N, C-alpha and C positions, 0 to 999 in steps of 0.2 A: 609523453604519451606512448613510446614502445614497449613501457612495461604491461604487466598483466593488473586484472582488477580483480581484487580482493574482495571475495565475497563473505566468507567467514574465517575462522583462523587457521584451518586446514586447507580450505579451497579458495585457490585462487586460477582466475580464469586468463589464461594466457591472450596476450593481444593478437596473436594470428585467428584466432577463433572468433574474434568480433568484427562485424564487417559495419563500417560507416558509408552512408549516403548524404549528400549535401543538395539542400534546393534551396530556394528564395522563402525566405520568412515574411509572414504578415507581422505585424505588431509595429513596435518602437523603432526608430531607424534613420526616420526623414527619407530623404533621396536616396541614400544609399541601399536603404530596406528594397530597392527597385534591382541594384546591380548587385548586392552582395549576397554568396550563396551561406548563409548563417545559420539555416537550419537544420538541423542533424537528426540523423534516422538511424538509430545504434541497433542491429540484431544482433542475436546468438542463437545459435541453432543446439536448443536445449536436449533435442530427442537423438540427437549425432556426435554429441559433443565427446570426445574420451576422457576429460577431466571431471567430469560429473561422477563421482562413486553412484553405482547402481541403485541402494536404497532411498540415496537424495534424490535422483532422477525420477523414479518412482514418484515419490511426494509431490516433487515440484510440477511432475507432468500433470498429475492427479488434481492439485491446488490451482494449476493455472491453465487448465484445460477451454476456459472461454476466451482467453490472451491470444492462443497459440494458434499458428497459422503453419499447419505441417510441421509442426513441433519447433518452428521457428517463433523466439518472442522480440518484439519490436518495440520500442522506446523512440517517441521521437520529442524533442527539446526544441524550443523557440523562442524562451522568453528573456533571453540575453540578446544584447544586440553585436555581440563578437560571438564567431565561429567558436573559439577555443573554451568560453566560457559555454556555451551550449554542448559542446563534447563534453566539459568534466560533468554538467549538470545530468545528462542523459546517461553517463558512466555511473552517477551517484545512485540516481532512481532505478538503473537495473541492477546494482548491487544491493539496494534496499529490498527491491522486489524480489531475488532470489532468495536473499537472506530468510525475507519474512514466508516463502514458499519452503523451504526443506526447514523450517524450524520444528522441534517436534511437537505433537499434539500435545495441548494442554491436559492434565490430571483429568481423569472423569470427577463429574462432581456429584458430592457425596448427598442425596436428598435428605433435607431435615425437616422438622415439623416446628412451628412456632409453638413455643414453651405455654403451659395454662396462664402463669402470671401475665406473657405477652399481650395473649388472646384478652385475659381482664383488663389490663392497661388500654387496649386499643379500643374495647367497648365502652370503658369509662371516658375516655374523650371523647367518644363520638355523643355520649350522653350530655357532655360538658359542653359541646360544640351545637349541640341541639337544642339546650337551653338557652346559651346565649343568643342564639338567633331567632328563638322562641320571644324572648324577652325584648328585642330589637321592634318584634312586628307590632304596627300600630293594630291593636284591636278595633275593631267596626264597630264593637256593641258598646 
């Protein structure tokens, strides 16, 4: 667990920049849940980290603005009974979240219009459907 967390091919967050807090977890674990600190809170100071390249930092801060508290991103994991498994889950979720946040924006959509034949097919299908429903109807006359 002392190695860094790989986010992308070129970006690795050193373990020294990750802060872990442990607490008691709710959920599965029987009586052990009352005594074992298996819940993990993993924090990463995105705003002040020296390892984040500046263009990626700007993009990530913009996209994760709703999840940040004073520039710090926190992930909590308590789905497993073992602390080690929760530590791994938290690291994987943090890496996935950061990877998604720094991904380049998708190319802009080129607006298109339906072709004339597509419009005609749609209208013909609507007429067939309405005729089918008309044929099913029981006439009251």
